[in-house]
C-alpha positions in Angstrom: 0.0 0.0 0.0 3.1 2.3 0.2 2.9 2.6 -3.6 1.1 5.9 -4.3 -0.6 4.4 -7.3 -2.1 1.6 -5.2 -3.4 4.3 -2.8 -4.9 6.1 -5.8 -6.8 3.0 -6.8 -8.1 2.5 -3.3 -9.1 6.1 -2.7 -10.9 6.2 -6.1 -12.9 3.1 -5.4 -13.8 4.0 -1.8 -14.9 7.5 -2.7 -17.4 6.2 -5.1 -18.6 3.6 -2.6 -19.1 6.2 0.1 -20.9 8.4 -2.4 -23.3 5.6 -3.3 -23.9 4.8 0.4 -26.0 7.9 0.7 -28.9 5.7 -0.2 -31.0 7.9 -2.4 -31.6 7.3 -6.1 -30.0 10.7 -6.9 -26.9 9.9 -4.9 -26.6 6.5 -6.6 -26.9 8.1 -10.1 -24.1 10.5 -9.1 -22.0 7.6 -8.0 -22.6 5.7 -11.2 -21.6 8.8 -13.2 -18.4 9.1 -11.1 -17.6 5.5 -11.7 -18.1 5.8 -15.5 -15.7 8.8 -15.5 -13.4 7.4 -12.9 -11.0 5.6 -15.3 -10.5 8.6 -17.4 -9.8 10.9 -14.5 -7.5 8.5 -12.7 -5.7 7.9 -16.0 -4.7 11.6 -16.1 -3.4 11.5 -12.6 -1.6 8.2 -13.1 0.0 9.4 -16.3 1.2 12.5 -14.5 2.8 10.3 -11.9 4.5 8.3 -14.6 2.3 5.2 -14.3 0.7 3.1 -17.0 -3.0 3.6 -17.9 -3.6 -0.1 -16.9 -3.7 1.0 -13.2 -6.2 3.7 -14.0 -8.4 1.2 -15.8 -8.3 -1.0 -12.8 -9.4 1.8 -10.6 -12.4 2.5 -12.8 -13.3 -1.1 -12.8 -13.1 -1.3 -9.0 -15.2 1.8 -8.6 -17.9 0.4 -11.0 -18.1 -2.8 -9.1 -18.4 -1.0 -5.8 -21.3 1.1 -7.1 -23.0 -2.0 -8.6 -22.8 -3.7 -5.2 -24.4 -0.8 -3.4 -27.0 -0.4 -6.1 -27.9 -4.0 -5.6 -28.4 -3.4 -1.9 -30.7 -0.5 -2.7 -32.6 -2.6 -5.1 -33.1 -5.3 -2.5 -34.5 -2.8 0.0 -37.0 -1.5 -2.6 -38.0 -5.1 -3.4 -38.5 -6.0 0.2 -40.6 -2.9 0.7 -42.7 -4.0 -2.2 -43.0 -7.5 -0.7 -44.2 -6.0 2.5 -46.8 -4.0 0.6 -48.0 -7.2 -1.1 -48.2 -9.1 2.2 -50.2 -6.3 3.7 -52.6 -6.2 0.8 -53.1 -10.0 0.8 -53.4 -10.2 4.6 -55.7 -7.2 4.8 -58.1 -8.6 2.2 -58.2 -12.1 3.8 -58.6 -10.7 7.3 -61.5 -8.5 6.3 -63.4 -11.4 5.0 -62.6 -13.6 8.0 -63.7 -10.9 10.4 -67.0 -10.5 8.5 -67.5 -14.3 8.6 -66.7 -14.5 12.3 -69.2 -11.8 13.0 -71.9 -13.4 10.9 -71.5 -17.0 12.0 -68.5 -17.6 14.3 -65.5 -19.9 13.8 -67.4 -22.4 11.7 -68.4 -19.8 9.2 -64.8 -18.4 9.2 -63.5 -21.9 8.4 -65.6 -22.0 5.3 -64.3 -18.6 4.2 -60.7 -19.6 4.8 -61.3 -22.8 2.9 -62.9 -21.2 -0.1 -61.4 -17.7 -0.2 -57.8 -17.7 0.9 -56.4 -19.1 -2.3 -58.5 -17.0 -4.7 -57.5 -13.9 -2.7 -53.9 -14.9 -3.0 -54.3 -15.4 -6.7 -56.0 -12.0 -7.2 -53.2 -10.2 -5.3 -50.5 -12.2 -7.1 -51.9 -11.1 -10.4 -52.2 -7.5 -9.2 -48.6 -7.3 -8.0 -47.1 -9.7 -10.6 -45.8 -12.0 -7.8 -46.3 -15.4 -6.3 -48.1 -15.5 -2.9 -48.6 -18.5 -0.6 -48.9 -19.4 3.0 -46.8 -22.1 4.6 -46.6 -23.8 8.1 -44.6 -26.5 9.8 -48.1 -27.7 11.0 -50.1 -27.3 7.9 -53.8 -27.3 7.7 -54.0 -28.0 4.0 -51.5 -29.9 1.8 -51.0 -26.7 -0.2 -49.4 -25.1 2.9 -46.6 -27.6 3.2 -43.2 -25.7 3.0 -40.4 -26.6 0.7 -36.9 -27.0 2.0 -35.8 -23.4 2.2 -39.2 -22.3 3.6 -39.0 -25.0 6.3 -35.6 -23.8 7.3 -36.9 -20.2 7.7 -39.9 -21.3 9.7 -37.7 -23.3 12.0 -35.5 -20.2 12.5 -38.7 -18.2 13.3 -39.6 -20.8 15.9 -36.2 -20.6 17.5 -36.3 -16.8 17.6 -39.8 -16.8 19.1 -38.6 -19.3 21.8 -35.9 -16.7 22.8 -38.6 -14.0 23.2 -38.4 -12.2 19.9 -41.7 -10.5 18.8 -43.2 -12.7 16.1 -45.0 -9.7 14.6 -41.7 -8.2 13.6 -40.1 -11.4 12.1 -39.2 -11.5 8.5 -36.8 -13.1 6.0 -35.6 -12.0 2.7 -32.9 -13.0 0.1 -32.3 -12.5 -3.6 -31.5 -15.7 -5.6 -30.9 -16.6 -9.2 -34.0 -18.4 -10.5 -34.5 -19.4 -14.1 -31.9 -16.9 -15.3 -33.4 -14.0 -13.3 -32.9 -12.5 -9.9 -35.8 -13.4 -7.6 -36.7 -12.0 -4.2 -37.7 -14.6 -1.6 -39.6 -13.0 1.2 -41.4 -14.5 4.3 -43.4 -12.7 6.9 -44.1 -14.6 10.1 -47.8 -15.0 11.2 -48.3 -14.9 14.9 -51.0 -16.7 16.8 -53.5 -14.3 18.2 -56.3 -14.9 20.6 -58.9 -15.3 17.9 -56.7 -17.8 16.1 -56.9 -20.2 19.0 -60.6 -20.8 18.2 -59.6 -22.9 15.2 -55.9 -23.5 15.9 -55.7 -23.7 19.7 -55.5 -26.4 22.4 -59.1 -26.3 23.5 -61.2 -26.3 20.3 -65.0 -26.5 20.5 -66.3 -29.9 19.4 -68.4 -28.5 16.5 -65.5 -26.4 15.3 -63.2 -29.5 15.4 -65.8 -31.5 13.4 -65.8 -28.8 10.8 -62.0 -28.8 10.6 -62.0 -32.5 10.2 -64.6 -32.3 7.4 -62.7 -29.6 5.4 -59.2 -30.7 6.2 -58.9 -34.5 6.9 -55.1 -34.3 7.3 -55.1 -31.2 9.5 -52.0 -30.7 11.7 -52.6 -27.0 12.6 -53.9 -27.3 16.2 -52.3 -27.1 19.6 -51.1 -23.5 19.3 -51.0 -20.9 22.0 -51.0 -17.2 21.7 -47.7 -15.7 20.6 -46.4 -18.7 18.7 -45.5 -18.7 15.1 -48.5 -20.1 13.2 -46.7 -20.0 9.8 -45.7 -17.4 7.3 -46.8 -15.6 4.1 -44.4 -16.2 1.3 -43.8 -13.7 -1.5 -41.8 -14.6 -4.6 -41.1 -11.8 -7.1 -38.8 -11.7 -10.2 -36.7 -8.5 -10.2 -35.6 -8.4 -13.8 
């Protein structure tokens, strides 16, 4: 690092990185512009110092990579914010119908709504937001709610965090992966067990409600919960490019 040219390479790259870390779209655009002009500017300084232009090109390349990295982080934040919006839209629509059903006919009526409306609502919101929406649980009520391998691992982590006292309402998971040649956001929002949930998922379920559960879901595993536990999670999958 004693070589002044090496210092020049480092300073050039770090200055662009720090500029990009401002977080706003405008700052990122400025950083990208600096990165695109970085090689040319560093070339002038390097030539003045008697160095080859190869070092200058390397500095520009490092700066561009630094900005691309930060831009990716900003894109992920925007994608996660969008996933939260989708989750809220889906959850709000389903909750609204369930509350109306509970008011009209109690848990048995709500079970019918959950059985017939949850998936159509998910499909409607998926189309609206161009995403894939599902619900998963380690103790699934319907076979459609069985988690795959990575979802199972996230749910197990949610359970472990809940056991340590973390607020389930605030639990989430997100990552960006390569899927079919595209970047895809994987997002999961934990679903906490509330007091009303125990009427259909708790430890002391009314006999008539249990009979309805057995009728609609012969392979049900989603009982025995207590308030505050992780019931499952909403899953959002969305292609980013």
